[in-house]
C-alpha positions as CSV (number, residue, x, y, z in Angstrom):
1,M,-255.5,-46.6,67.4
2,K,-252.1,-48.2,67.7
3,V,-249.9,-46.7,70.4
4,L,-246.2,-46.6,69.8
5,G,-243.9,-46.8,72.9
6,M,-241.0,-44.5,73.7
7,L,-237.4,-45.5,73.6
8,G,-234.5,-43.7,75.2
9,R,-230.7,-43.3,74.9
10,R,-229.0,-42.8,78.2
11,A,-232.4,-42.1,79.7
12,M,-235.9,-42.6,78.4
13,L,-236.8,-39.1,77.1
14,A,-237.4,-37.4,80.5
15,P,-234.7,-34.9,79.9
16,L,-236.4,-33.9,76.6
17,V,-239.8,-33.5,78.3
18,V,-238.2,-31.2,81.0
19,V,-236.4,-29.1,78.4
20,V,-239.5,-28.6,76.3
21,F,-241.7,-27.2,79.1
22,V,-239.3,-25.1,81.2
23,S,-239.5,-21.5,80.1
24,A,-236.3,-19.8,79.0
25,S,-235.0,-16.8,80.7
26,L,-232.4,-15.6,78.2
27,T,-234.2,-15.0,74.9
28,R,-234.1,-12.5,72.1
29,P,-237.5,-11.1,71.2
30,D,-236.5,-10.7,67.5
31,Y,-235.8,-14.4,67.4
32,Q,-239.3,-15.4,68.3
33,W,-241.1,-17.5,65.8
34,S,-244.0,-15.9,63.9
35,G,-247.4,-17.4,63.2
36,F,-247.2,-20.5,65.3
37,Q,-250.9,-20.1,66.0
38,V,-253.3,-21.8,63.6
39,P,-255.7,-19.2,62.0
40,E,-259.3,-19.7,61.2
41,V,-260.4,-21.1,57.8
42,S,-260.7,-18.5,55.1
43,G,-260.4,-18.1,51.3
44,N,-261.0,-20.4,48.4
45,T,-259.4,-23.4,50.0
46,L,-260.0,-27.1,50.0
47,E,-262.0,-26.9,53.3
48,A,-263.9,-23.8,52.2
49,I,-265.0,-25.6,49.1
50,S,-266.1,-28.6,51.1
51,E,-268.2,-26.4,53.3
52,Q,-269.9,-24.9,50.3
53,L,-270.7,-28.3,48.8
54,S,-272.2,-29.5,52.1
55,G,-274.5,-26.5,52.8
56,H,-271.9,-24.7,54.9
57,E,-271.5,-27.7,57.2
58,R,-268.0,-28.8,57.9
59,K,-267.2,-32.3,56.8
60,P,-264.1,-34.5,56.7
61,V,-262.0,-34.1,53.5
62,Y,-259.2,-36.4,52.4
63,E,-258.0,-36.2,48.8
64,Q,-255.1,-37.6,46.8
65,R,-253.7,-36.9,43.4
66,F,-250.4,-36.7,41.4
67,A,-248.8,-33.2,41.3
68,S,-246.3,-34.2,38.6
69,S,-247.3,-34.9,35.0
70,D,-244.3,-36.2,33.1
71,L,-243.6,-39.9,32.8
72,D,-240.1,-40.3,31.5
73,E,-238.2,-39.0,34.5
74,F,-237.0,-40.0,38.0
75,V,-238.6,-37.7,40.5
76,H,-237.5,-37.0,44.1
77,S,-237.4,-34.7,47.1
78,P,-240.7,-32.7,46.7
79,S,-241.8,-29.6,48.6
80,I,-245.0,-27.6,48.7
81,T,-246.3,-24.2,49.8
82,A,-249.7,-22.5,50.1
83,L,-250.3,-19.3,48.1
84,P,-252.6,-16.4,49.1
85,D,-255.2,-17.2,46.4
86,G,-255.9,-20.6,47.9
87,G,-253.7,-22.4,45.5
88,L,-250.5,-24.3,46.0
89,M,-247.1,-24.6,44.3
90,A,-244.9,-27.6,44.5
91,A,-241.2,-28.1,43.6
92,W,-239.1,-31.2,43.2
93,F,-236.1,-32.5,41.1
94,A,-236.4,-34.7,38.1
95,G,-234.0,-36.3,35.7
96,S,-232.9,-39.7,34.3
97,R,-231.6,-40.6,37.7
98,E,-230.6,-39.0,41.0
99,G,-227.3,-37.0,40.5
100,A,-227.5,-37.1,36.7
101,A,-226.4,-34.1,34.7
102,D,-229.9,-33.7,33.2
103,V,-231.6,-33.2,36.6
104,E,-233.8,-30.1,36.7
105,I,-235.9,-28.4,39.4
106,R,-239.5,-28.8,38.3
107,T,-242.6,-27.0,39.5
108,S,-246.4,-27.3,39.2
109,R,-249.3,-25.2,40.5
110,F,-252.6,-26.4,42.1
111,D,-255.9,-24.6,41.5
112,P,-258.7,-25.8,43.8
113,A,-261.1,-25.7,40.8
114,T,-258.9,-27.4,38.1
115,G,-256.2,-29.4,40.0
116,W,-252.5,-29.5,39.3
117,S,-251.1,-28.0,36.1
118,D,-248.6,-29.6,33.8
119,E,-245.1,-29.4,35.3
120,E,-242.5,-26.9,34.1
121,A,-238.7,-26.7,34.5
122,L,-237.8,-23.8,36.8
123,V,-234.0,-24.3,37.3
124,T,-231.5,-26.1,35.2
125,R,-227.9,-27.0,35.7
126,E,-226.8,-24.6,32.9
127,M,-228.9,-21.8,34.2
128,T,-227.3,-22.2,37.7
129,R,-223.8,-22.4,36.2
130,Q,-224.3,-19.1,34.3
131,A,-225.8,-17.3,37.3
132,L,-223.1,-18.4,39.7
133,G,-220.1,-18.4,37.3
134,K,-218.8,-21.8,38.4
135,P,-219.1,-25.4,37.3
136,I,-222.2,-27.2,38.3
137,R,-222.3,-31.0,38.2
138,K,-225.8,-31.7,39.6
139,L,-228.8,-30.3,41.3
140,G,-231.1,-31.6,44.1
141,N,-233.4,-31.0,47.0
142,P,-235.6,-27.9,46.3
143,V,-237.5,-26.2,49.1
144,I,-240.2,-23.7,48.2
145,A,-241.9,-21.5,50.9
146,L,-244.0,-18.3,51.1
147,A,-242.7,-15.9,53.7
148,P,-245.0,-13.7,55.8
149,D,-243.9,-10.7,53.7
150,Q,-245.5,-12.5,50.7
151,R,-242.2,-13.2,49.0
152,L,-241.9,-16.7,47.6
153,W,-238.5,-18.4,48.2
154,L,-236.9,-21.3,46.5
155,F,-233.8,-22.9,48.1
156,Y,-232.1,-25.8,46.3
157,V,-228.9,-27.8,46.4
158,S,-226.1,-27.8,43.7
159,V,-222.8,-29.6,43.6
160,S,-219.7,-28.3,41.9
161,L,-217.3,-31.0,42.9
162,G,-217.6,-34.5,44.3
163,G,-220.9,-36.0,45.6
164,W,-223.6,-34.7,47.9
165,A,-220.9,-34.0,50.5
166,G,-219.7,-31.2,48.1
167,S,-223.1,-29.4,48.1
168,A,-224.0,-25.8,48.5
169,I,-227.4,-24.1,48.9
170,N,-228.7,-21.6,46.3
171,S,-231.6,-19.2,46.7
172,M,-234.1,-17.6,44.4
173,V,-237.0,-15.2,45.3
174,S,-240.2,-14.2,43.5
175,E,-242.1,-11.0,44.2
176,D,-245.2,-12.2,42.2
177,F,-245.9,-15.6,43.6
178,G,-243.8,-17.5,41.2
179,Q,-244.6,-15.8,37.9
180,S,-241.0,-14.5,37.7
181,W,-237.9,-15.2,39.7
182,S,-234.5,-13.6,40.6
183,E,-231.3,-15.2,39.4
184,P,-229.9,-17.9,41.7
185,Q,-227.5,-16.8,44.4
186,Q,-225.3,-19.1,46.5
187,L,-225.4,-18.9,50.3
188,V,-222.0,-18.9,51.9
189,T,-222.5,-21.2,54.8
190,S,-219.1,-22.7,55.4
191,P,-215.6,-21.3,55.5
192,F,-214.2,-24.5,54.0
193,I,-214.6,-23.6,50.2
194,N,-218.4,-23.3,51.0
195,I,-219.2,-27.0,50.5
196,S,-221.2,-29.6,52.4
197,T,-224.4,-27.8,53.3
198,L,-227.7,-29.2,52.1
199,V,-231.4,-28.3,52.6
200,R,-234.4,-30.5,52.7
201,A,-237.1,-29.4,55.2
202,A,-239.4,-26.5,55.3
203,P,-238.1,-23.1,56.7
204,V,-239.8,-21.4,59.6
205,F,-240.2,-17.7,60.1
206,H,-239.5,-15.2,62.9
207,Q,-241.4,-12.2,64.1
208,D,-238.7,-9.8,62.9
209,G,-239.1,-11.2,59.3
210,S,-236.0,-13.4,59.4
211,I,-236.0,-16.9,58.0
212,G,-235.0,-20.0,59.9
213,L,-233.6,-22.6,57.5
214,P,-232.9,-26.1,58.8
215,V,-229.8,-27.5,57.0
216,Y,-227.4,-30.3,57.4
217,H,-223.9,-31.4,56.5
218,E,-222.5,-34.6,55.1
219,F,-218.7,-33.9,55.0
220,L,-216.5,-35.2,57.8
221,G,-219.6,-36.2,59.8
222,K,-223.3,-35.8,59.4
223,F,-225.0,-33.2,61.6
224,P,-227.8,-30.6,61.4
225,E,-227.7,-26.8,61.8
226,Y,-230.1,-24.0,61.9
227,L,-229.4,-21.0,59.7
228,Y,-230.7,-17.5,60.4
229,L,-231.3,-15.5,57.2
230,S,-232.5,-12.0,57.0
231,A,-235.8,-11.3,55.3
232,D,-234.0,-10.6,52.1
233,G,-232.0,-13.9,52.3
234,R,-228.6,-12.9,53.8
235,I,-227.1,-15.2,56.3
236,Q,-227.1,-13.6,59.8
237,D,-226.0,-16.5,62.0
238,K,-226.0,-20.3,62.3
239,F,-226.3,-22.7,65.2
240,R,-225.5,-26.4,65.5
241,I,-228.6,-28.5,66.3
242,A,-226.6,-31.7,67.1
243,D,-222.9,-32.4,67.5
244,G,-223.1,-36.1,66.6
245,T,-222.3,-37.9,63.4
246,N,-225.5,-39.7,62.8
247,S,-228.3,-37.2,62.1
248,L,-229.4,-35.1,59.2
249,Q,-232.3,-33.4,57.4
250,P,-233.8,-31.6,60.5
251,T,-237.5,-30.8,60.5
252,V,-238.2,-27.9,62.9
253,V,-241.7,-27.5,64.5
254,P,-242.3,-24.4,66.6
255,L,-244.4,-24.9,69.7
256,D,-244.7,-21.3,70.7
257,E,-242.6,-18.1,70.2
258,Q,-239.5,-19.6,71.7
259,R,-239.7,-23.4,71.9
260,A,-239.4,-25.8,69.0
261,I,-238.7,-29.4,68.3
262,A,-236.3,-30.6,65.6
263,L,-237.0,-34.1,64.3
264,L,-233.9,-35.7,62.7
265,R,-233.4,-38.4,60.2
266,Y,-231.1,-41.1,61.6
267,A,-228.2,-41.6,59.3
268,G,-227.3,-45.2,60.2
269,R,-228.5,-48.4,58.6
270,R,-231.0,-49.3,61.3
271,G,-232.3,-47.2,64.2
272,H,-234.9,-44.7,65.4
273,A,-235.7,-41.1,64.5
274,L,-234.0,-38.5,66.7
275,A,-235.1,-35.3,68.3
276,A,-233.6,-32.1,69.8
277,V,-235.4,-29.1,71.4
278,T,-234.7,-25.4,71.7
279,E,-236.1,-22.9,74.2
280,D,-234.5,-19.7,72.7
281,G,-235.7,-19.5,69.1
282,G,-233.1,-21.9,67.7
283,R,-229.9,-20.5,69.2
284,T,-229.2,-23.5,71.5
285,W,-230.5,-27.1,71.3
286,S,-230.7,-30.0,73.7
287,E,-228.7,-33.1,73.2
288,E,-230.4,-35.3,70.5
289,Q,-232.5,-38.1,71.9
290,V,-233.8,-41.3,70.4
291,I,-237.6,-41.3,70.0
292,A,-240.1,-44.1,69.3
293,P,-240.5,-44.3,65.6
294,W,-238.2,-46.5,63.6
295,N,-236.2,-44.7,60.9
296,P,-234.4,-46.7,58.2
297,N,-232.1,-43.7,57.3
298,S,-235.1,-42.1,55.7
299,S,-236.4,-38.5,55.5
300,L,-239.4,-37.4,57.6
301,A,-241.7,-34.4,57.9
302,A,-243.6,-32.9,60.7
303,V,-246.1,-30.0,61.5
304,R,-248.0,-28.7,64.5
305,S,-251.7,-29.6,64.4
306,H,-254.8,-27.7,65.5
307,R,-254.9,-29.7,68.7
308,N,-251.3,-28.9,69.7
309,T,-249.9,-32.3,68.6
310,L,-247.3,-33.1,66.1
311,L,-248.3,-34.8,62.8
312,V,-245.4,-36.7,61.4
313,A,-245.1,-38.4,58.0
314,Q,-242.4,-41.0,57.9
315,N,-241.2,-44.5,56.9
316,N,-241.8,-45.9,60.4
317,L,-240.0,-49.1,59.5
318,I,-237.0,-51.1,60.6
319,D,-235.9,-51.3,57.0
320,G,-237.1,-50.2,53.6
321,R,-239.5,-47.5,52.4
322,F,-242.4,-49.6,51.3
323,R,-244.9,-47.9,53.8
324,L,-245.4,-44.2,54.5
325,S,-247.4,-43.5,57.6
326,L,-249.0,-40.5,59.2
327,D,-248.4,-40.6,62.9
328,E,-249.3,-38.2,65.7
329,S,-247.4,-37.4,68.9
330,T,-247.8,-35.4,72.0
331,P,-245.5,-32.3,72.2
332,S,-243.3,-34.1,74.7
333,L,-242.9,-36.9,72.2
334,S,-243.8,-39.4,74.9
335,T,-246.9,-40.9,73.3
336,W,-247.3,-41.8,69.6
337,S,-250.3,-43.1,67.7
338,L,-250.9,-44.2,64.1
339,V,-253.3,-42.0,62.2
340,M,-253.2,-44.0,59.0
341,D,-250.9,-45.6,56.4
342,L,-250.8,-43.1,53.6
343,D,-249.4,-45.7,51.1
344,S,-248.1,-49.2,51.7
345,S,-247.1,-52.4,49.9
346,P,-249.7,-55.1,50.2
347,D,-247.0,-57.3,51.7
348,P,-246.6,-56.4,55.4
349,D,-242.8,-57.0,55.2
350,G,-242.3,-55.2,51.9
351,Q,-241.1,-58.2,50.0
352,P,-240.9,-58.0,46.2
353,F,-243.8,-59.2,44.1
354,A,-243.6,-61.4,41.1
355,R,-244.2,-59.3,38.0
356,E,-247.5,-61.0,37.1
357,D,-248.9,-60.3,40.6
358,Y,-247.4,-56.8,40.8
359,E,-249.0,-55.3,37.7
360,P,-252.6,-55.4,38.8
361,L,-251.7,-54.1,42.3
362,L,-249.7,-51.2,40.9
363,A,-252.3,-50.4,38.3
364,T,-255.0,-50.1,41.1
365,K,-252.7,-47.9,43.2
366,F,-251.9,-45.7,40.2
367,I,-255.5,-45.1,39.3
368,A,-256.4,-44.4,42.9
369,S,-253.6,-41.8,43.2
370,S,-253.6,-40.2,39.7
371,G,-256.6,-38.1,39.5
372,E,-258.5,-37.7,36.2
373,R,-255.8,-35.8,34.4
374,R,-253.2,-38.5,35.0
375,R,-255.3,-41.6,34.3
376,S,-254.4,-41.6,30.6
377,L,-250.7,-42.3,31.6
378,V,-251.4,-45.6,33.3
379,N,-250.9,-47.9,30.3
380,K,-247.6,-46.2,29.3
381,F,-246.4,-46.3,32.9
382,M,-247.1,-50.0,33.2
383,Q,-245.0,-50.6,30.1
384,Q,-242.0,-49.0,31.9
385,L,-242.0,-51.2,35.0
386,D,-238.7,-53.0,34.2
387,Q,-236.8,-49.7,34.1
388,R,-238.5,-48.3,37.1
389,L,-239.6,-50.8,39.7
390,C,-238.7,-54.3,38.7
391,R,-235.5,-56.3,38.6
392,D,-235.3,-59.9,37.4
393,G,-239.1,-60.3,37.4
394,A,-239.5,-59.0,41.0
395,C,-241.1,-55.6,41.7
396,V,-241.2,-53.3,44.8
397,F,-243.2,-50.4,46.2
398,E,-241.5,-47.3,47.4
399,Y,-242.9,-44.2,49.1
400,E,-240.4,-41.7,50.5
401,Y,-239.2,-38.1,51.2
402,P,-242.4,-36.6,52.6
403,Y,-242.8,-32.9,53.0
404,M,-245.8,-31.5,54.9
405,I,-247.3,-28.1,55.7
406,N,-250.1,-26.8,57.8
407,A,-251.7,-24.3,55.4
408,G,-253.1,-22.3,58.3
409,N,-256.7,-22.6,57.1
410,G,-257.7,-26.0,58.6
411,V,-256.1,-27.9,55.8
412,F,-252.8,-29.9,55.7
413,H,-250.9,-30.7,52.6
414,L,-248.4,-33.5,52.1
415,V,-246.2,-34.4,49.0
416,Y,-243.9,-37.3,48.6
417,A,-242.1,-39.4,46.0
418,W,-244.4,-42.2,44.8
419,N,-242.4,-45.1,43.5
420,N,-239.7,-42.6,42.2
421,S,-242.1,-42.0,39.3
422,F,-244.6,-39.3,40.4
423,I,-244.9,-36.7,43.1
424,K,-248.1,-37.5,45.0
425,H,-250.1,-34.8,46.8
426,V,-252.4,-35.7,49.8
427,S,-254.6,-33.1,51.4
428,F,-256.8,-33.5,54.5
429,N,-258.6,-31.2,56.9
430,T,-259.0,-31.0,60.7
431,D,-262.4,-32.6,60.5
432,W,-261.0,-35.7,58.8
433,L,-258.4,-35.9,61.6
434,E,-261.1,-35.8,64.3
435,V,-262.9,-38.8,62.9
436,Q,-259.9,-41.1,62.5
437,P,-260.1,-44.1,64.9
């Protein structure tokens, strides 16, 4: 297993380690995180099925498939949540290109017996405009999550003026696990005409039922915040995670009822991922610190594992997004190791391939990732390479924007954008993790 070293800014990461493990004296019990423990396996889940097939003996499971089904769209920024019946629901945005007026929020459902359903449009620009009563130029970044009270939440970004710096966050809620939804409502997160707040990473939940929503800003600086929402979605408070101008898209991982780590996307051209920690349920955060993995201004996702480590999906590269890795870290972030490369270009440096060499490579990767229901699309997909992945006879691989959950039943689920063409779903269980070299 390859071990990745730690880097520091001002000091190695010793201050981060100290902050993580010193108990806080000033805390609010109602701001404690809920459900940080990993429950036992139950229900009709991926791992439960694997146990049945193997005579009730646990076995390693690693599966991959496409969650999206349409072929004529640009897809990006997926999210996923587990449902009580053992199924899953994913959400992402799709359109002719990022920021286009035709972008919609799409969803699909996963049944362990039948796989992913055909995708459907859940939110459109016009639907959002009518509900909010204001112009809407574009949509982006949906986040779907099931709360402990069994309400299903969807948060997504909309822009009324300007670019992404003019964003606001909207919310919808379902009382029947996504069969029907409330109308969109816009969160008022900023006194400055309520712009420049975006969402990307999974929310976390508190013992009083409140929702902790990691958000970030891109206007007059780039910095992350932590929103406290009531159980019914009303903003209660917000706290700055970092005061700098170079971090965004926080991923918050609770370690116990009070302590958590926020991993941050570095917003510069070249650099490393960043981290901050809290000891009081998200009200105050340590100064952001540089950590070992490289981060080419790319989104990353993290969860707490069954062995009290962090699993992190990221483009751990100096530049580019041609490889997506699953890495593991100690809670102190002092020791990192590579679990596996989830997807990668055959070229170790991510250099473009000539079209004649690229086609058979991509076809092989497509078939391996598609699952039976998507295999029929391979020929049509290959005919669209010039508009998707190739320029002037040279073609690239891109795997980006991971989103990961610990389903709480011994199974982890990860979704990411596969060559901007499909949403890929990877699932694995704790037994698979234990046998990785």
